[in-house]
N, C-alpha and C positions, 0 to 999 in steps of 0.2 A: 371763552363767553360765558358755556354752559356748564363751567363749572365756577363761576363767579356769583351766582344767579342770585340767592338771600341778598347778598353785600350791596351787588346792582339794584334790587328792587329799594332796598334803604335809601340808597346814596344819590342814584339819579333823579328824584326828586327836587333835595336839597342845594346838588349840586347847578339844575336848574333856574333852581331860587334862586342864590348867589350871582350868574351869572343875568338873570335876567333883570338885578338888580342894575348892571349897567347899559344894559341896554334898554331899559325904559329912558333912557335919556336922548336914546338916538328916536326910534317908533314905536308909534303904538300896533301898528298891524303885523311889526318884527314883533314886540313879545308875542300875541297872540298867538303866531305861528309857532313861534319856542315852545310855549304853552302846551298847545296841541301835542308837539312832535316829542316835548321831554315824555307825558305821558302814553303817548303812543307805544313809544320807544320803552316804555314800563312794563305798562300791560304785554309788550310780544316777549320779556322775558321773565313775566310773570309766566307768560301759557307754553314757552322750552320746559320753564321749570317740572310740570304737570307728570311726565311720562316718568323721571326720577321719582316724586312723590307716591305718585301709585302704586308701582316697584318697589318702594322699601320704606313707606308708609311715614319719612321722615327726616330733613336734612339739617345736619347739623353744618355753623360752617363758623371758625373760627379766624375770630382775626388778628392777623398778621400772623397767624399761628399758633398765637398761644391758647392753650388748654385753658380753660374754667381751671381752680375762681381767679387764676393769675391775669388771667386773657378774658375779653369778651365773645361771648357766644352765642350767632342766630341761631334759632329754629326755627324751620318752616313746616307744614305740616299741612296735608291735606284741607281741612276745612279753615287756617286760620289763608292758605292757598286763593281762597275759593274766596275768602272773605276782602282779601287783598285784592280779588279784578269788580267786587260787587262796590270797594272802594273806589277804585280806582276810576269805576264807569263812570258813578255818578262825579267822582273829579270833571270827566271829559267830559259829561253832558251840561258840565256848569258853566262851559265854555261860551255853550250856542247862548248866556244870556249876558255874559260877562261880552260879547261881542257889540253886543245891542247897548249898552250899559255910558251912558252922557250922563253922567257926574256936571253938576254947575260948578262957577266960579272960577277964575282966573288958572287955579291948580286941578283943574278937575280933570284935564286931559294925565297926569303924570297921577293924582292919583288912581286912577282905573292903572294903569300899568303898573304901581306899586300891587293893586288886590290881583294879580296875576303873580305874582313873587310870591307874598303871603299865601293865597290859597297854594302854593307850590310848600309853600314851610310848612303848610296843616299836615296834607295829605304825605310828606315825610315822615315829622311825627306820629301821625296815626300809624303810619306803615312800622314805625321804629315802637307801639305799644304790641303789633302784633309778633315782632319778633322775636324782640332783644330778649336777655335772660338776664339780664342783668339788675339788678334790683336799683342799684347806686345810679345808674344809664337811665333807667324808667323817670327818678326823679327827675335828672336832667331834663327830662320830654314832659312831664309835666308840670315844669317851671318854663317849659317854653312851651307848653300847648297854652298856657293862661295870658302869658305875650301877644302871641302871636292873636288868639282869641278877642283879646281887648283889642288890640292894633289895628285888628279890621273891621270891628262895632267902629273905630274913633274915626279912621282911616274914611270911612264911608260916610260917617253921621255924625256930624262934629256935637250934635244936642246928646249925645251919647256919652259924654265926658262922664257924667255917673253909673251908667251902667258899666263904661271898663273899665272905672274905679274900684267897683266891686267886683268886678273878675279878678282882679292885678288883687286886690286886699281879700274873698275870700278864697281866691285861689292857692294864692301866696301859705296861706292858713292854714290849708290843704292838702299843699305839695310839702307842708314842713313838721305837722303830724305825719306825714306819711313817712317821711327820712327816720323821724325818731322811733320808728318801728323797726326800717331798718337798721340800726347802728343800733337796736334792741336788739333783733336778732345776730348780728353783725358777730356782738361780744358774748352772745351766749352761743354762736357756732361755728364765728369763726370762717365766715364766707358770705358773702351778697348776692353768689347764683343762684338765680332760681331752681335750680334741678340739684343743686348739690341743699340745700338746705333740709330738704325734706327728710333724705338720708340721713343727717348730722342730726336732726330735732329728732332722729327719731331710734338714732342708736345714741342717741345722751342722757335720753327716755324726760324728757323734757316738754309734756305737753302745754303744760300751763303758759311755759313761752311763746309758743305758737296763739293758744289765746290771746294773750296780754300784745301781743306784734300783729296780728289780725286784726284786732277794733283799734289799732293805731292805722293802719293802712289801708284799711277799707274805708276811715271817712275820707279820705281822699277822692274817691267817687260820688262826695255830695253835690258836689259840684256841676259834675258833669248830668248829677241824675236830674236837676231841679232847670237845669238850662233850656229850654227859653221861659221856663213860668209867666205870665206876666204880673204874678202879684211882686216879684222879686225884680220884674226888668219894664218897669212899667212904660217906660219911653223907647223900649229898643225895634220890635215890631212895626210902630207905624213910623218907625221915620230910617228903617232897614230894610235895602230891596229884599224878598222873602226867597229867592235862588237864595241870598248868602247865608239864612238865617238857617233854612234847611239843611245846605253845607253844611254849617256847623254841627248842627245836632246830631244830622245823621254820619257826618264823618269820625268827629274828635267824641262825643258819645260813645257811640258806639263799638266804637275802639276799643276806649276806656272798659267799657262792659265786659269786649272777649277779653281784655289781662282782668279785669275782676275774676272771674272765672277759672283763669291757670292758677294769680295765688292764691282763692280760696281750695281746688281742688288739686293742686300739685306742684304748692310750697308750704302750704299752712295743716292741709291734711292728715296730720299725723295719726298711723293706725288708732292707739287707744285714746285719741283727744275726746273728751262727753261735753258738748257743749254746756254752760251751765242755763240754769230754769229762764234767769233776766235774759240772757244771751236769744234764746231762743221767742221769748215773748217779745223784743224788742224788732228780732224780724218779721214776725206775722204781723208785728204791727205796722212798718215800714212799705209791708206789700200793701195791707188796707189800706197805708194813707195814699199810697200811688194810686191802685185803682180807686179810688174815690175822688178824686179827679178826673175822670170820665164824669163825674154830675156836672162840672165846675165845666167842661167846652161843651156840657148841651145846652148850660145858659149864658153864655155868651153871645151879643146880638154883632158881633164882626167878626169875621169870617178867621184872620189871623191869629188872633185870641183864639181861637176855638180850636184851631190847630195846635196851638201852642201847647196847649194843655194836656189836648188827645198825646202828644207826642211826649210827653213827657210822665201820662198814664203806660205809657207801651212801656217802660221801665218795670211796673210791677209787675208783667210778666217772665220777664226778666228773670228778677227777685224771686220770684217765684220757684222757679225749676233750681235755682240753686238750692231755698230753703229746702225741698225735694229732696234732693241728695242723691234721688236715683236714678238707672242709667235712664226712663222714660219721660224723667225729671228736665236731667240734662240737656239728652238729646231736643225735648223740646224748645227749649231755654235755645240752645244754639243753632235751633232752622226759626224761632223767634227773632233772634238778633240777624239772619238773612235777612228774611221776610224786612225786619224794618227798617235795615238800612237802606232798603228801596223806598219803602212805603211812605215810609215819616219826610227824605227827602222829595219824592214825589208829591206832596201834599200843600210841601211848599213851590215845588214848579207850578202846582196846577194855580196857588194865591198868586205868583210873578208874575201870570199868564194871564191873569185875571184885572191884576192891578192896573190904575191909573195913575201912576207918579206916586209921591209918598204921603202917608195921612193914611187916617182908619178905612175900611174896608167894609163896611157893614154888609148883614145878608140879605136884606134888602134887594141888594142887588143883583143877588144868583137866582132869583125866583124865575123857574123858564127856564131857566139854562140847559136843559135839556133840550127844549126843541131850536136854539140860538147858536149852540157851541156843543151841539151832538158829542165829538170824538172828546174831547176835553172834559165831556160831561162822564162820560164809558170811562173816561181814568181817573177821574176822582172818584169814582163808584165802586172801580177794584182797590182804589187804593186803602178807601173807607171799607171797605168786604174785608182787606186784609187784615187789618187794628181791630176790624171787632169782633170779625175770626164765624168767614161764608166760604164757604165752597164756592170755585174748586184754587183757591188762592193758601199761596204759601202759610197767609199768618195761621188759615181755619186749620192746617194741621198741624200746626206749631203747638198752638192754645189744645187741639186732641192728644197731643201726647204729656203738656200739661195733668188735663186731663184722667190722665191712662197712670201718669204718674201719683196723682192724687188718690185715685182707687186704689192700687197696689200699694201703695204705702200705709191706707188707711188713715187719710190726714184728713178727719173730716170739715175738719176747721176749716183749710185751707182750700178743701172743694166747695165750704159753703159759699167762702170768698168770689173762688173764683166762678161758682155760677150766675152770683147774683150778677154782678161785672157784665155774665155774659146775655144775660138777661135786658139787662137795663140797655146793652149798647146797641142790643138788637131792636128793643123797641123805638131807640131814638135814628139808629139807622135806617128803621121803616117809615120814620118823621119827617127826618129830611130828606129823604129819598123824595118824598109826595109835594115838597116843601121846589124842589131842584126840578119836578115836574111840572108844578102848578099854570094853568095857564091863566096870566090876567097881563091884556091888550092893553091897557096904559102903563105898565113896566117900557121902558128902552128896550131893545137888544142890546147885549154885547156885543163889542167890536169883535168883528172878524179875526181869528188868531194867526198868528204869521207862522211861516214854517218851523223858524229856531226856537219859537216855543211850541208849538205843538209835537215836534218831534222828541224829545226828551220826555217828556213827561207816558208818552210811547209808550218811547221804549223801554222806562220804568215798570209803566204797565203791563206789559209784557213778561218783562222779566219777575213779576211778582205771580201771573199765570203758572208760569214754567216752571217757576221753586214746587205750587202744587202739584203739577202734572207729575214732575220726577221725583216728587219729593222721597220715595224710596231709593227710589239710584241713589241721591242727595244723604240722604240717611246713612246706606251701607255703602259708600265708595267716601266722602268725605266727613260724614261726624260722628262714625262708630270709632273708626281710630284714632279721633284725637277725645275720646273719654279716656279718664282715668282706666287702668288695666286692667281693674276687678270686672269693668261693665262691659268686656271683650271679651271674645271666643277664643282667647287666646293662653299661650302658660301664663300665669300668674308670677311672679317673681317674686322675693320677699317682702322689699318694698314698691307698691303699686306707683309710678309713676313716667311718665314720659319711655312707656320701654325702656327703662331703663334697669336694667336687676344690680340688684344691692347687694353685696353679703354682710 
C-alpha cells in the first residue's frame, strides 16, 4: 500500500462515494460512518507518504505503469501533500455538521445521505486538481466539479435551481474554453502532459503559443474565483447551510487556485516568454477588483453575505503573488492558500454554528457575541485576523511575504494596492471587534453552542494559529521545495520545472 500512495489518495474518496450510493438505500448512520472511515483512511495514507516526500522532494506515480505522455502521471510534492491534508481536515470537520443536518420533506433523509456521497466526490475531485498532471484529465475534473457543485446546491436547496443552472452554464463554458487551450497546446507541442509541455514549448521556441493557450486556460478559473459572491448567487447563501458553502469555497476554489499556480509557473512559464502590456494591466486590474470586494464586505448587513464577499476578496492576495512572480511573492501566495483553506471554511462554519434555520442572518444578532459565545467569538476573531493580516496568524505571514515580494521587485503600484487593502481591513476589523463586544442588555443571548458545532471551528482556529507560529518550518519544508527550480537553493537545470532536467 505504501507504494500506491498517490493513486490511493485520489481513488479512496471516489470509491467511497460510489459505495455510499448503495449504502444510502439502507441506513443514514451507516453512510455517516462510511464517510468518516473513508476520509480517515485517506488521511492515514497521506500521513504515510510524508517520509518519502521529505526525503525525495516529490513522488511520481504512473497509472498502470504507462509513462507520460501516453499514460497519466500523478505528482505528489510536499506542498500539495500538506494542502491535501488541510482539505481532508476540512472535509472531516464538515462531518460534524452533516450529522445533525435534518432536511425537511419526505425525501429529506435520503437527500442527507446523498449529500455525504457528493462531499466525497467533491473531495476526490479537489485532490485530483492537486495530484494530476494530465491536462485533458483536468478538463474532465473541471466538468465533474461543476456538476457536483450544482448538484450539491440543488440537493439542499430546491429554490436554488437558478444558482445551480448558472454554475452549470458558466462552469461548462469556462471548462470548454480551457479545453480549447489544451487542444491548442496539444496541436503545437504534441502532448497534454503538464510536465512535458514546458519542455516542448521551450525547444520549439514558441512562447506565443504558451501565451495564447494561457489566456484560454486561465479563463476557466473565473467561476471558482467569484463563488459565492452574492451579486451572482443571490439566493444561495440564505437557503443553503453555511457549512456546505464553506466546504465548496474552501475545498473547490482553493484546490483550483493551486492548479492555476502549477499551470502558470510549471507548464506555461517558457523562459523567454514576455507578457504584453495589456496582459499585465489586466492582471493588475483583476487584483484591484478582487481586493476592492473588501469594501463590499464591510457594507453588508447580513453576516453570511459579508463572509461571502470576504472569501472572494481573499483571492486577490493569491493573484497578487502570481503577478509578482518572484520567490517572496510566490511563497506568500502558497502560504495564503494554506491559510485561506482553513480560515475561509472556518468563517462559514462559525456562521453555521450561529444560524437558526434558513433565511437571513443579520449582523445585529451578533451584538455582544463576545459575552454570550466567548469561544465562538474567539475562533471568529482568529479567522478574521488571518483574513486581514494580524499576527500571529498564518494569514499575517503570508501577506508579509507578499509585501516583501513587492518591495524586492520595486512594484510600487501593487505595493500601494496591498497597503490600501491592509489599512482598510484593519480599520473595519477594529470596528467589527467593538461591535461584537458591545453591551446591549436588550439583545437576547445567543443559544449555547453544541460540541458538534464548536469543535470544528476551534480545530480550524488552532490550525490558523499554528500555521503562523511554525511558518518558517512550513516555508522551508513544504513551500520552498514546491517553487520553480530557479527559486530553490539547488542546481538549476536547463529548463526549470518540477526538478526535471531537460537537455
